[in-house]
PQR file of N, CA, C, O and H, with PARSE charges and radii, in Angstrom:
ATOM      1  N   MET A   1     106.076 114.898  82.250 -0.4000 1.5000
ATOM      2  CA  MET A   1     106.240 113.802  82.497 -0.0000 2.0000
ATOM      3  C   MET A   1     108.142 114.894  82.604  0.5500 1.7000
ATOM      4  O   MET A   1     108.748 115.206  81.579 -0.5500 1.4000
ATOM      5  N   ALA A   2     108.546 115.164  83.728 -0.4000 1.5000
ATOM      6  CA  ALA A   2     109.543 115.605  83.919 -0.0000 2.0000
ATOM      7  C   ALA A   2     111.155 115.292  83.555  0.5500 1.7000
ATOM      8  O   ALA A   2     111.440 114.102  83.419 -0.5500 1.4000
ATOM      9  H   ALA A   2     108.054 114.910  84.561  0.4000 1.0000
ATOM     10  N   SER A   3     112.281 116.334  83.382 -0.4000 1.5000
ATOM     11  CA  SER A   3     113.383 115.929  83.012 -0.0000 2.0000
ATOM     12  C   SER A   3     113.976 115.864  83.804  0.5500 1.7000
ATOM     13  O   SER A   3     114.081 116.573  84.805 -0.5500 1.4000
ATOM     14  H   SER A   3     112.050 117.301  83.493  0.4000 1.0000
ATOM     15  N   PHE A   4     114.651 114.676  83.370 -0.4000 1.5000
ATOM     16  CA  PHE A   4     116.109 114.142  84.795 -0.0000 2.0000
ATOM     17  C   PHE A   4     117.119 113.938  84.303  0.5500 1.7000
ATOM     18  O   PHE A   4     117.651 112.924  83.850 -0.5500 1.4000
ATOM     19  H   PHE A   4     114.566 114.101  82.556  0.4000 1.0000
ATOM     20  N   GLU A   5     117.624 115.749  84.468 -0.4000 1.5000
ATOM     21  CA  GLU A   5     119.663 115.125  84.063 -0.0000 2.0000
ATOM     22  C   GLU A   5     120.476 115.039  84.855  0.5500 1.7000
ATOM     23  O   GLU A   5     121.629 115.467  84.799 -0.5500 1.4000
ATOM     24  H   GLU A   5     117.192 116.572  84.836  0.4000 1.0000
ATOM     25  N   ASN A   6     119.758 114.251  86.006 -0.4000 1.5000
ATOM     26  CA  ASN A   6     120.846 113.694  86.789 -0.0000 2.0000
ATOM     27  C   ASN A   6     119.862 111.833  87.088  0.5500 1.7000
ATOM     28  O   ASN A   6     119.495 111.176  88.063 -0.5500 1.4000
ATOM     29  H   ASN A   6     118.821 113.904  86.051  0.4000 1.0000
ATOM     30  N   ALA A   7     119.839 111.750  86.168 -0.4000 1.5000
ATOM     31  CA  ALA A   7     120.068 110.542  85.734 -0.0000 2.0000
ATOM     32  C   ALA A   7     120.329 109.882  85.410  0.5500 1.7000
ATOM     33  O   ALA A   7     120.502 109.941  84.193 -0.5500 1.4000
ATOM     34  H   ALA A   7     120.137 112.284  85.376  0.4000 1.0000
ATOM     35  N   TYR A   8     120.622 108.638  86.064 -0.4000 1.5000
ATOM     36  CA  TYR A   8     122.088 107.670  85.384 -0.0000 2.0000
ATOM     37  C   TYR A   8     121.467 106.512  84.295  0.5500 1.7000
ATOM     38  O   TYR A   8     120.346 106.134  84.635 -0.5500 1.4000
ATOM     39  H   TYR A   8     120.481 108.590  87.053  0.4000 1.0000
ATOM     40  N   VAL A   9     121.840 106.057  83.398 -0.4000 1.5000
ATOM     41  CA  VAL A   9     120.721 105.000  83.079 -0.0000 2.0000
ATOM     42  C   VAL A   9     122.266 103.896  82.249  0.5500 1.7000
ATOM     43  O   VAL A   9     123.051 104.044  81.313 -0.5500 1.4000
ATOM     44  H   VAL A   9     122.750 106.364  83.122  0.4000 1.0000
ATOM     45  N   TYR A  10     121.949 102.710  83.446 -0.4000 1.5000
ATOM     46  CA  TYR A  10     123.036 101.477  82.990 -0.0000 2.0000
ATOM     47  C   TYR A  10     122.087 100.277  82.493  0.5500 1.7000
ATOM     48  O   TYR A  10     120.864 100.161  82.413 -0.5500 1.4000
ATOM     49  H   TYR A  10     121.311 102.590  84.207  0.4000 1.0000
ATOM     50  N   PHE A  11     123.232  99.385  82.177 -0.4000 1.5000
ATOM     51  CA  PHE A  11     121.987  98.366  80.880 -0.0000 2.0000
ATOM     52  C   PHE A  11     122.782  96.727  81.958  0.5500 1.7000
ATOM     53  O   PHE A  11     123.971  96.434  82.084 -0.5500 1.4000
ATOM     54  H   PHE A  11     124.226  99.479  82.243  0.4000 1.0000
ATOM     55  N   THR A  12     121.445  95.946  82.580 -0.4000 1.5000
ATOM     56  CA  THR A  12     122.557  94.929  83.394 -0.0000 2.0000
ATOM     57  C   THR A  12     121.701  94.170  83.076  0.5500 1.7000
ATOM     58  O   THR A  12     120.678  94.503  82.479 -0.5500 1.4000
ATOM     59  H   THR A  12     120.479  96.184  82.477  0.4000 1.0000
ATOM     60  N   SER A  13     122.139  92.449  83.604 -0.4000 1.5000
ATOM     61  CA  SER A  13     120.985  92.011  84.004 -0.0000 2.0000
ATOM     62  C   SER A  13     119.802  92.248  84.734  0.5500 1.7000
ATOM     63  O   SER A  13     119.107  93.237  84.503 -0.5500 1.4000
ATOM     64  H   SER A  13     122.970  92.179  84.088  0.4000 1.0000
ATOM     65  N   LEU A  14     119.667  91.847  85.150 -0.4000 1.5000
ATOM     66  CA  LEU A  14     118.578  91.768  86.320 -0.0000 2.0000
ATOM     67  C   LEU A  14     117.872  90.340  86.612  0.5500 1.7000
ATOM     68  O   LEU A  14     117.925  89.330  85.911 -0.5500 1.4000
ATOM     69  H   LEU A  14     120.231  91.043  85.337  0.4000 1.0000
ATOM     70  N   PRO A  15     117.292  90.507  87.665 -0.5600 1.5000
ATOM     71  CA  PRO A  15     116.569  88.750  88.193  0.2800 2.0000
ATOM     72  C   PRO A  15     115.468  88.468  87.056  0.5500 1.7000
ATOM     73  O   PRO A  15     115.494  89.499  86.384 -0.5500 1.4000
ATOM     74  N   ASP A  16     114.896  87.949  86.718 -0.4000 1.5000
ATOM     75  CA  ASP A  16     113.852  87.351  86.209 -0.0000 2.0000
ATOM     76  C   ASP A  16     112.314  88.217  86.621  0.5500 1.7000
ATOM     77  O   ASP A  16     112.216  88.495  87.816 -0.5500 1.4000
ATOM     78  H   ASP A  16     114.875  87.111  87.264  0.4000 1.0000
ATOM     79  N   GLY A  17     111.233  88.611  85.786 -0.4000 1.5000
ATOM     80  CA  GLY A  17     110.585  89.355  86.175 -0.0000 2.0000
ATOM     81  C   GLY A  17     111.235  91.166  86.449  0.5500 1.7000
ATOM     82  O   GLY A  17     110.497  92.109  86.167 -0.5500 1.4000
ATOM     83  H   GLY A  17     111.313  88.385  84.815  0.4000 1.0000
ATOM     84  N   ILE A  18     111.910  91.276  86.717 -0.4000 1.5000
ATOM     85  CA  ILE A  18     112.539  93.180  86.974 -0.0000 2.0000
ATOM     86  C   ILE A  18     113.063  93.299  85.413  0.5500 1.7000
ATOM     87  O   ILE A  18     113.745  92.539  84.727 -0.5500 1.4000
ATOM     88  H   ILE A  18     112.510  90.509  86.946  0.4000 1.0000
ATOM     89  N   ASN A  19     112.532  94.411  85.181 -0.4000 1.5000
ATOM     90  CA  ASN A  19     112.654  94.956  83.793 -0.0000 2.0000
ATOM     91  C   ASN A  19     113.494  96.370  84.124  0.5500 1.7000
ATOM     92  O   ASN A  19     114.022  97.102  83.287 -0.5500 1.4000
ATOM     93  H   ASN A  19     111.978  95.029  85.738  0.4000 1.0000
ATOM     94  N   GLU A  20     113.473  96.520  85.340 -0.4000 1.5000
ATOM     95  CA  GLU A  20     114.444  98.208  86.064 -0.0000 2.0000
ATOM     96  C   GLU A  20     114.114  98.336  87.191  0.5500 1.7000
ATOM     97  O   GLU A  20     113.003  98.109  87.670 -0.5500 1.4000
ATOM     98  H   GLU A  20     113.043  95.925  86.020  0.4000 1.0000
ATOM     99  N   MET A  21     115.199  98.769  87.792 -0.4000 1.5000
ATOM    100  CA  MET A  21     115.363  99.407  88.981 -0.0000 2.0000
ATOM    101  C   MET A  21     116.103 100.419  89.454  0.5500 1.7000
ATOM    102  O   MET A  21     117.332 100.408  89.394 -0.5500 1.4000
ATOM    103  H   MET A  21     116.102  98.953  87.403  0.4000 1.0000
ATOM    104  N   VAL A  22     115.183 101.700  90.133 -0.4000 1.5000
ATOM    105  CA  VAL A  22     116.103 103.083  90.367 -0.0000 2.0000
ATOM    106  C   VAL A  22     116.134 102.844  91.599  0.5500 1.7000
ATOM    107  O   VAL A  22     115.322 102.135  92.195 -0.5500 1.4000
ATOM    108  H   VAL A  22     114.184 101.708  90.182  0.4000 1.0000
ATOM    109  N   VAL A  23     117.679 103.785  92.388 -0.4000 1.5000
ATOM    110  CA  VAL A  23     118.203 103.769  93.534 -0.0000 2.0000
ATOM    111  C   VAL A  23     118.227 105.694  93.484  0.5500 1.7000
ATOM    112  O   VAL A  23     118.129 106.583  92.638 -0.5500 1.4000
ATOM    113  H   VAL A  23     118.338 104.360  91.904  0.4000 1.0000
ATOM    114  N   PRO A  24     118.370 105.596  94.580 -0.5600 1.5000
ATOM    115  CA  PRO A  24     118.417 107.293  94.735  0.2800 2.0000
ATOM    116  C   PRO A  24     120.031 107.730  94.847  0.5500 1.7000
ATOM    117  O   PRO A  24     120.739 106.788  95.202 -0.5500 1.4000
ATOM    118  N   CYS A  25     120.448 108.471  94.707 -0.4000 1.5000
ATOM    119  CA  CYS A  25     121.675 108.409  94.858 -0.0000 2.0000
ATOM    120  C   CYS A  25     122.338 109.695  95.542  0.5500 1.7000
ATOM    121  O   CYS A  25     121.603 109.907  96.507 -0.5500 1.4000
ATOM    122  H   CYS A  25     119.872 109.236  94.418  0.4000 1.0000
ATOM    123  N   THR A  26     122.957 110.288  95.540 -0.4000 1.5000
ATOM    124  CA  THR A  26     123.461 111.634  96.266 -0.0000 2.0000
ATOM    125  C   THR A  26     123.289 112.978  95.194  0.5500 1.7000
ATOM    126  O   THR A  26     122.842 114.090  95.476 -0.5500 1.4000
ATOM    127  H   THR A  26     123.553 110.115  94.756  0.4000 1.0000
ATOM    128  N   ASP A  27     123.814 112.470  93.841 -0.4000 1.5000
ATOM    129  CA  ASP A  27     123.464 113.613  92.587 -0.0000 2.0000
ATOM    130  C   ASP A  27     122.400 113.391  91.360  0.5500 1.7000
ATOM    131  O   ASP A  27     122.266 113.905  90.250 -0.5500 1.4000
ATOM    132  H   ASP A  27     124.177 111.567  93.612  0.4000 1.0000
ATOM    133  N   GLY A  28     121.564 112.166  92.251 -0.4000 1.5000
ATOM    134  CA  GLY A  28     120.721 111.800  91.270 -0.0000 2.0000
ATOM    135  C   GLY A  28     119.538 110.774  91.627  0.5500 1.7000
ATOM    136  O   GLY A  28     118.497 110.940  92.263 -0.5500 1.4000
ATOM    137  H   GLY A  28     121.673 111.748  93.153  0.4000 1.0000
ATOM    138  N   TYR A  29     119.989 109.844  91.092 -0.4000 1.5000
ATOM    139  CA  TYR A  29     118.992 108.866  90.769 -0.0000 2.0000
ATOM    140  C   TYR A  29     120.340 108.028  89.018  0.5500 1.7000
ATOM    141  O   TYR A  29     120.933 108.322  87.980 -0.5500 1.4000
ATOM    142  H   TYR A  29     120.834 109.709  90.575  0.4000 1.0000
ATOM    143  N   THR A  30     119.965 106.795  90.104 -0.4000 1.5000
ATOM    144  CA  THR A  30     120.424 105.853  89.170 -0.0000 2.0000
ATOM    145  C   THR A  30     119.720 104.718  88.663  0.5500 1.7000
ATOM    146  O   THR A  30     119.408 103.798  89.420 -0.5500 1.4000
ATOM    147  H   THR A  30     119.484 106.557  90.947  0.4000 1.0000
ATOM    148  N   ILE A  31     119.385 104.702  87.187 -0.4000 1.5000
ATOM    149  CA  ILE A  31     118.144 103.963  87.132 -0.0000 2.0000
ATOM    150  C   ILE A  31     119.175 102.195  85.668  0.5500 1.7000
ATOM    151  O   ILE A  31     120.044 102.157  84.797 -0.5500 1.4000
ATOM    152  H   ILE A  31     119.639 105.448  86.572  0.4000 1.0000
ATOM    153  N   TYR A  32     118.085 101.066  86.467 -0.4000 1.5000
ATOM    154  CA  TYR A  32     119.232 100.055  86.006 -0.0000 2.0000
ATOM    155  C   TYR A  32     118.287  99.554  85.426  0.5500 1.7000
ATOM    156  O   TYR A  32     117.261  99.517  86.106 -0.5500 1.4000
ATOM    157  H   TYR A  32     117.379 101.097  87.175  0.4000 1.0000
ATOM    158  N   ILE A  33     118.191  98.981  84.022 -0.4000 1.5000
ATOM    159  CA  ILE A  33     117.624  98.619  83.119 -0.0000 2.0000
ATOM    160  C   ILE A  33     118.330  97.270  82.360  0.5500 1.7000
ATOM    161  O   ILE A  33     119.480  97.262  81.920 -0.5500 1.4000
ATOM    162  H   ILE A  33     119.024  99.011  83.470  0.4000 1.0000
ATOM    163  N   ASP A  34     117.309  96.052  82.305 -0.4000 1.5000
ATOM    164  CA  ASP A  34     117.517  94.559  82.074 -0.0000 2.0000
ATOM    165  C   ASP A  34     118.256  94.501  80.253  0.5500 1.7000
ATOM    166  O   ASP A  34     117.723  94.718  79.165 -0.5500 1.4000
ATOM    167  H   ASP A  34     116.375  96.058  82.663  0.4000 1.0000
ATOM    168  N   GLU A  35     119.314  94.207  80.540 -0.4000 1.5000
ATOM    169  CA  GLU A  35     119.723  94.603  79.079 -0.0000 2.0000
ATOM    170  C   GLU A  35     119.673  93.492  78.167  0.5500 1.7000
ATOM    171  O   GLU A  35     120.692  93.230  77.528 -0.5500 1.4000
ATOM    172  H   GLU A  35     119.747  94.030  81.424  0.4000 1.0000
ATOM    173  N   SER A  36     118.430  92.665  77.984 -0.4000 1.5000
ATOM    174  CA  SER A  36     117.679  91.484  78.309 -0.0000 2.0000
ATOM    175  C   SER A  36     116.439  91.414  77.031  0.5500 1.7000
ATOM    176  O   SER A  36     116.031  90.618  76.185 -0.5500 1.4000
ATOM    177  H   SER A  36     117.602  92.878  78.503  0.4000 1.0000
ATOM    178  N   LEU A  37     116.107  93.085  77.618 -0.4000 1.5000
ATOM    179  CA  LEU A  37     114.835  93.241  77.074 -0.0000 2.0000
ATOM    180  C   LEU A  37     115.216  94.414  75.867  0.5500 1.7000
ATOM    181  O   LEU A  37     115.984  95.337  76.136 -0.5500 1.4000
ATOM    182  H   LEU A  37     116.438  93.732  78.305  0.4000 1.0000
ATOM    183  N   ASN A  38     114.577  94.262  74.485 -0.4000 1.5000
ATOM    184  CA  ASN A  38     114.177  94.817  73.768 -0.0000 2.0000
ATOM    185  C   ASN A  38     114.176  96.289  73.339  0.5500 1.7000
ATOM    186  O   ASN A  38     113.900  97.096  74.227 -0.5500 1.4000
ATOM    187  H   ASN A  38     113.953  93.511  74.267  0.4000 1.0000
ATOM    188  N   ASP A  39     114.458  96.787  72.047 -0.4000 1.5000
ATOM    189  CA  ASP A  39     114.618  98.390  72.669 -0.0000 2.0000
ATOM    190  C   ASP A  39     113.178  99.109  73.246  0.5500 1.7000
ATOM    191  O   ASP A  39     113.125 100.027  74.065 -0.5500 1.4000
ATOM    192  H   ASP A  39     114.682  96.131  71.326  0.4000 1.0000
ATOM    193  N   ASP A  40     112.012  98.417  72.575 -0.4000 1.5000
ATOM    194  CA  ASP A  40     110.606  98.933  72.450 -0.0000 2.0000
ATOM    195  C   ASP A  40     110.098  98.480  74.411  0.5500 1.7000
ATOM    196  O   ASP A  40     109.279  99.139  75.051 -0.5500 1.4000
ATOM    197  H   ASP A  40     112.055  97.672  71.910  0.4000 1.0000
ATOM    198  N   ASP A  41     110.777  97.372  74.900 -0.4000 1.5000
ATOM    199  CA  ASP A  41     110.247  97.143  76.336 -0.0000 2.0000
ATOM    200  C   ASP A  41     111.584  97.541  77.013  0.5500 1.7000
ATOM    201  O   ASP A  41     111.524  97.197  78.193 -0.5500 1.4000
ATOM    202  H   ASP A  41     111.443  96.837  74.380  0.4000 1.0000
ATOM    203  N   ARG A  42     112.842  98.172  76.702 -0.4000 1.5000
ATOM    204  CA  ARG A  42     113.988  99.138  77.417 -0.0000 2.0000
ATOM    205  C   ARG A  42     113.392 100.942  77.679  0.5500 1.7000
ATOM    206  O   ARG A  42     113.518 101.780  78.572 -0.5500 1.4000
ATOM    207  H   ARG A  42     112.891  98.451  75.743  0.4000 1.0000
ATOM    208  N   MET A  43     112.727 100.876  76.351 -0.4000 1.5000
ATOM    209  CA  MET A  43     112.132 102.599  76.520 -0.0000 2.0000
ATOM    210  C   MET A  43     110.611 102.585  77.060  0.5500 1.7000
ATOM    211  O   MET A  43     110.009 103.657  77.106 -0.5500 1.4000
ATOM    212  H   MET A  43     112.625 100.196  75.625  0.4000 1.0000
ATOM    213  N   ARG A  44     110.012 101.457  77.445 -0.4000 1.5000
ATOM    214  CA  ARG A  44     108.520 101.544  78.649 -0.0000 2.0000
ATOM    215  C   ARG A  44     109.916 101.475  79.377  0.5500 1.7000
ATOM    216  O   ARG A  44     110.582 102.500  79.233 -0.5500 1.4000
ATOM    217  H   ARG A  44     110.501 100.586  77.407  0.4000 1.0000
ATOM    218  N   ALA A  45     110.415 100.619  80.024 -0.4000 1.5000
ATOM    219  CA  ALA A  45     111.219 100.557  81.553 -0.0000 2.0000
ATOM    220  C   ALA A  45     111.857 101.732  81.970  0.5500 1.7000
ATOM    221  O   ALA A  45     112.183 102.063  83.110 -0.5500 1.4000
ATOM    222  H   ALA A  45     109.874  99.786  80.141  0.4000 1.0000
ATOM    223  N   TYR A  46     111.988 102.298  80.951 -0.4000 1.5000
ATOM    224  CA  TYR A  46     112.570 104.014  81.556 -0.0000 2.0000
ATOM    225  C   TYR A  46     112.232 105.069  81.860  0.5500 1.7000
ATOM    226  O   TYR A  46     112.513 106.038  82.566 -0.5500 1.4000
ATOM    227  H   TYR A  46     111.723 102.029  80.025  0.4000 1.0000
ATOM    228  N   LYS A  47     111.173 104.473  80.783 -0.4000 1.5000
ATOM    229  CA  LYS A  47     109.235 105.812  81.502 -0.0000 2.0000
ATOM    230  C   LYS A  47     109.037 105.158  82.352  0.5500 1.7000
ATOM    231  O   LYS A  47     109.002 105.748  83.431 -0.5500 1.4000
ATOM    232  H   LYS A  47     110.945 103.686  80.210  0.4000 1.0000
ATOM    233  N   HIS A  48     108.878 104.136  82.376 -0.4000 1.5000
ATOM    234  CA  HIS A  48     108.766 103.942  84.085 -0.0000 2.0000
ATOM    235  C   HIS A  48     109.511 104.210  85.113  0.5500 1.7000
ATOM    236  O   HIS A  48     109.166 104.508  86.256 -0.5500 1.4000
ATOM    237  H   HIS A  48     108.906 103.656  81.499  0.4000 1.0000
ATOM    238  N   ALA A  49     110.729 104.073  84.581 -0.4000 1.5000
ATOM    239  CA  ALA A  49     111.358 104.457  86.296 -0.0000 2.0000
ATOM    240  C   ALA A  49     111.580 105.760  86.414  0.5500 1.7000
ATOM    241  O   ALA A  49     112.212 106.113  87.410 -0.5500 1.4000
ATOM    242  H   ALA A  49     111.009 103.831  83.652  0.4000 1.0000
ATOM    243  N   LEU A  50     111.156 106.729  85.507 -0.4000 1.5000
ATOM    244  CA  LEU A  50     111.170 108.289  85.661 -0.0000 2.0000
ATOM    245  C   LEU A  50     109.589 108.300  86.189  0.5500 1.7000
ATOM    246  O   LEU A  50     109.560 109.375  86.787 -0.5500 1.4000
ATOM    247  H   LEU A  50     110.643 106.442  84.698  0.4000 1.0000
ATOM    248  N   LYS A  51     108.716 107.921  86.270 -0.4000 1.5000
ATOM    249  CA  LYS A  51     107.544 108.052  86.088 -0.0000 2.0000
ATOM    250  C   LYS A  51     107.861 107.458  88.483  0.5500 1.7000
ATOM    251  O   LYS A  51     107.216 107.728  89.496 -0.5500 1.4000
ATOM    252  H   LYS A  51     108.740 107.047  85.784  0.4000 1.0000
ATOM    253  N   HIS A  52     108.643 106.962  88.320 -0.4000 1.5000
ATOM    254  CA  HIS A  52     108.935 107.212  90.445 -0.0000 2.0000
ATOM    255  C   HIS A  52     108.951 107.835  90.768  0.5500 1.7000
ATOM    256  O   HIS A  52     108.383 108.295  91.760 -0.5500 1.4000
ATOM    257  H   HIS A  52     109.167 106.743  87.496  0.4000 1.0000
ATOM    258  N   ILE A  53     110.541 108.676  89.163 -0.4000 1.5000
ATOM    259  CA  ILE A  53     110.858 109.829  90.234 -0.0000 2.0000
ATOM    260  C   ILE A  53     109.936 110.723  90.108  0.5500 1.7000
ATOM    261  O   ILE A  53     109.688 111.432  91.084 -0.5500 1.4000
ATOM    262  H   ILE A  53     111.002 108.303  88.358  0.4000 1.0000
ATOM    263  N   ASP A  54     109.560 110.815  89.471 -0.4000 1.5000
ATOM    264  CA  ASP A  54     108.190 111.958  89.378 -0.0000 2.0000
ATOM    265  C   ASP A  54     107.594 112.334  89.944  0.5500 1.7000
ATOM    266  O   ASP A  54     107.378 113.512  90.225 -0.5500 1.4000
ATOM    267  H   ASP A  54     109.761 110.239  88.678  0.4000 1.0000
ATOM    268  N   ASN A  55     107.064 111.231  90.344 -0.4000 1.5000
ATOM    269  CA  ASN A  55     106.222 110.639  91.197 -0.0000 2.0000
ATOM    270  C   ASN A  55     106.576 110.799  92.464  0.5500 1.7000
ATOM    271  O   ASN A  55     105.707 110.603  93.314 -0.5500 1.4000
ATOM    272  H   ASN A  55     107.239 110.273  90.116  0.4000 1.0000
ATOM    273  N   ARG A  56     108.153 111.254  92.955 -0.4000 1.5000
ATOM    274  CA  ARG A  56     108.561 111.477  94.552 -0.0000 2.0000
ATOM    275  C   ARG A  56     108.592 109.843  95.121  0.5500 1.7000
ATOM    276  O   ARG A  56     108.600 109.574  96.322 -0.5500 1.4000
ATOM    277  H   ARG A  56     108.859 111.414  92.265  0.4000 1.0000
ATOM    278  N   ASP A  57     108.605 108.976  94.204 -0.4000 1.5000
ATOM    279  CA  ASP A  57     108.303 107.702  95.383 -0.0000 2.0000
ATOM    280  C   ASP A  57     109.103 107.489  95.854  0.5500 1.7000
ATOM    281  O   ASP A  57     108.867 106.582  96.652 -0.5500 1.4000
ATOM    282  H   ASP A  57     108.598 109.194  93.228  0.4000 1.0000
ATOM    283  N   PHE A  58     110.399 107.900  95.890 -0.4000 1.5000
ATOM    284  CA  PHE A  58     112.252 107.399  96.545 -0.0000 2.0000
ATOM    285  C   PHE A  58     112.069 108.367  98.672  0.5500 1.7000
ATOM    286  O   PHE A  58     112.809 108.221  99.645 -0.5500 1.4000
ATOM    287  H   PHE A  58     110.590 108.638  95.242  0.4000 1.0000
ATOM    288  N   GLU A  59     110.564 109.368  98.481 -0.4000 1.5000
ATOM    289  CA  GLU A  59     110.425 110.774  99.281 -0.0000 2.0000
ATOM    290  C   GLU A  59     109.819 109.717 100.362  0.5500 1.7000
ATOM    291  O   GLU A  59     109.682 108.511 100.155 -0.5500 1.4000
ATOM    292  H   GLU A  59     109.963 109.486  97.691  0.4000 1.0000
ATOM    293  N   GLY A  60     109.397 110.589 101.858 -0.4000 1.5000
ATOM    294  CA  GLY A  60     108.583 110.033 102.570 -0.0000 2.0000
ATOM    295  C   GLY A  60     108.863 108.450 103.624  0.5500 1.7000
ATOM    296  O   GLY A  60     108.227 108.038 104.595 -0.5500 1.4000
ATOM    297  H   GLY A  60     109.508 111.569 102.026  0.4000 1.0000
ATOM    298  N   GLY A  61     109.828 107.995 103.058 -0.4000 1.5000
ATOM    299  CA  GLY A  61     110.475 106.613 103.758 -0.0000 2.0000
ATOM    300  C   GLY A  61     108.938 106.008 104.291  0.5500 1.7000
ATOM    301  O   GLY A  61     107.803 106.293 103.909 -0.5500 1.4000
ATOM    302  H   GLY A  61     110.345 108.330 102.270  0.4000 1.0000
ATOM    303  N   ASP A  62     109.469 104.958 105.440 -0.4000 1.5000
ATOM    304  CA  ASP A  62     108.500 103.320 105.290 -0.0000 2.0000
ATOM    305  C   ASP A  62     107.409 103.407 104.531  0.5500 1.7000
ATOM    306  O   ASP A  62     107.252 102.863 103.438 -0.5500 1.4000
ATOM    307  H   ASP A  62     110.391 104.727 105.751  0.4000 1.0000
ATOM    308  N   GLU A  63     106.629 104.110 105.122 -0.4000 1.5000
ATOM    309  CA  GLU A  63     104.816 104.171 104.935 -0.0000 2.0000
ATOM    310  C   GLU A  63     104.509 103.922 103.471  0.5500 1.7000
ATOM    311  O   GLU A  63     103.323 103.636 103.308 -0.5500 1.4000
ATOM    312  H   GLU A  63     106.757 104.552 106.010  0.4000 1.0000
ATOM    313  N   LYS A  64     105.156 103.943 102.470 -0.4000 1.5000
ATOM    314  CA  LYS A  64     104.879 103.490 101.197 -0.0000 2.0000
ATOM    315  C   LYS A  64     105.653 102.000 100.741  0.5500 1.7000
ATOM    316  O   LYS A  64     106.841 101.678 100.745 -0.5500 1.4000
ATOM    317  H   LYS A  64     106.120 104.174 102.602  0.4000 1.0000
ATOM    318  N   SER A  65     104.400 101.259 100.348 -0.4000 1.5000
ATOM    319  CA  SER A  65     104.725 100.187 100.342 -0.0000 2.0000
ATOM    320  C   SER A  65     105.187  99.701  98.804  0.5500 1.7000
ATOM    321  O   SER A  65     104.896 100.623  98.042 -0.5500 1.4000
ATOM    322  H   SER A  65     103.435 101.521 100.345  0.4000 1.0000
ATOM    323  N   VAL A  66     105.468  99.191  98.467 -0.4000 1.5000
ATOM    324  CA  VAL A  66     105.739  98.548  97.038 -0.0000 2.0000
ATOM    325  C   VAL A  66     104.938  98.541  96.103  0.5500 1.7000
ATOM    326  O   VAL A  66     105.208  98.923  94.964 -0.5500 1.4000
ATOM    327  H   VAL A  66     105.704  98.442  99.086  0.4000 1.0000
ATOM    328  N   GLN A  67     103.745  98.058  96.517 -0.4000 1.5000
ATOM    329  CA  GLN A  67     102.788  97.098  96.539 -0.0000 2.0000
ATOM    330  C   GLN A  67     101.679  99.076  95.890  0.5500 1.7000
ATOM    331  O   GLN A  67     101.305  99.267  94.732 -0.5500 1.4000
ATOM    332  H   GLN A  67     103.526  97.748  97.442  0.4000 1.0000
ATOM    333  N   LYS A  68     101.555  99.693  96.602 -0.4000 1.5000
ATOM    334  CA  LYS A  68     100.759 100.892  96.491 -0.0000 2.0000
ATOM    335  C   LYS A  68     101.407 101.596  95.207  0.5500 1.7000
ATOM    336  O   LYS A  68     100.812 101.799  94.149 -0.5500 1.4000
ATOM    337  H   LYS A  68     101.858  99.538  97.542  0.4000 1.0000
ATOM    338  N   ILE A  69     102.868 101.966  95.520 -0.4000 1.5000
ATOM    339  CA  ILE A  69     103.689 102.615  94.409 -0.0000 2.0000
ATOM    340  C   ILE A  69     103.630 102.120  92.984  0.5500 1.7000
ATOM    341  O   ILE A  69     103.240 102.722  91.984 -0.5500 1.4000
ATOM    342  H   ILE A  69     103.352 101.801  96.379  0.4000 1.0000
ATOM    343  N   GLU A  70     104.147 100.770  93.119 -0.4000 1.5000
ATOM    344  CA  GLU A  70     103.224 100.143  91.326 -0.0000 2.0000
ATOM    345  C   GLU A  70     102.067  99.773  91.634  0.5500 1.7000
ATOM    346  O   GLU A  70     102.298  99.024  92.584 -0.5500 1.4000
ATOM    347  H   GLU A  70     104.464 100.280  93.932  0.4000 1.0000
ATOM    348  N   SER A  71     100.881  99.779  91.474 -0.4000 1.5000
ATOM    349  CA  SER A  71     100.030 100.292  91.564 -0.0000 2.0000
ATOM    350  C   SER A  71      99.698 101.531  90.792  0.5500 1.7000
ATOM    351  O   SER A  71      99.036 101.629  89.759 -0.5500 1.4000
ATOM    352  H   SER A  71     100.693 100.387  90.703  0.4000 1.0000
ATOM    353  N   ARG A  72     100.304 102.477  91.519 -0.4000 1.5000
ATOM    354  CA  ARG A  72      99.632 103.892  91.357 -0.0000 2.0000
ATOM    355  C   ARG A  72     100.566 104.973  90.188  0.5500 1.7000
ATOM    356  O   ARG A  72     100.351 106.096  89.733 -0.5500 1.4000
ATOM    357  H   ARG A  72     100.841 102.396  92.358  0.4000 1.0000
ATOM    358  N   ALA A  73     102.035 103.624  89.961 -0.4000 1.5000
ATOM    359  CA  ALA A  73     102.244 104.161  88.372 -0.0000 2.0000
ATOM    360  C   ALA A  73     102.435 103.516  87.296  0.5500 1.7000
ATOM    361  O   ALA A  73     103.200 103.630  86.338 -0.5500 1.4000
ATOM    362  H   ALA A  73     102.210 102.711  90.331  0.4000 1.0000
ATOM    363  N   HIS A  74     100.965 102.253  87.842 -0.4000 1.5000
ATOM    364  CA  HIS A  74     100.527 101.616  86.586 -0.0000 2.0000
ATOM    365  C   HIS A  74      98.948 102.103  86.204  0.5500 1.7000
ATOM    366  O   HIS A  74      98.398 101.552  85.250 -0.5500 1.4000
ATOM    367  H   HIS A  74     100.343 102.160  88.620  0.4000 1.0000
ATOM    368  N   LYS A  75      98.421 102.875  86.772 -0.4000 1.5000
ATOM    369  CA  LYS A  75      97.392 103.893  86.254 -0.0000 2.0000
ATOM    370  C   LYS A  75      97.620 104.714  86.031  0.5500 1.7000
ATOM    371  O   LYS A  75      96.671 105.398  85.650 -0.5500 1.4000
ATOM    372  H   LYS A  75      98.868 103.322  87.546  0.4000 1.0000
ATOM    373  N   LYS A  76      99.213 105.508  86.052 -0.4000 1.5000
ATOM    374  CA  LYS A  76      99.528 106.613  85.152 -0.0000 2.0000
ATOM    375  C   LYS A  76      99.509 105.816  84.119  0.5500 1.7000
ATOM    376  O   LYS A  76      99.497 104.598  84.294 -0.5500 1.4000
ATOM    377  H   LYS A  76      99.984 104.952  86.362  0.4000 1.0000
ATOM    378  N   ASN A  77      99.502 106.322  82.969 -0.4000 1.5000
ATOM    379  CA  ASN A  77      99.983 106.056  81.967 -0.0000 2.0000
ATOM    380  C   ASN A  77     100.251 107.201  80.725  0.5500 1.7000
ATOM    381  O   ASN A  77     100.774 106.852  79.666 -0.5500 1.4000
ATOM    382  H   ASN A  77      99.512 107.312  82.828  0.4000 1.0000
TER
END
C-alpha cells in the first residue's frame, strides 16, 4: 500500500453503518473515521480508506459505482 502524506484524518460522528468516508480535496484527501469505533476498528477503517486512495477510486468519474468499488476493496485484503 502506498504512503499518503496528504491524507488528513478526522474522527467524527458518522451515520450508523458508516465506519469511514474519504473526500478528495485540492491538496490530497480527507479521511473521516467514526469516533465511536474502538482502536482496532479505527485502524481497519483507516486502512480501508487508504485502499480506496491507492486504488484510485476517486478518478474516472461516474462510471464507477459505489457497489463495484466496495466489492473490489473488500476482495483485496
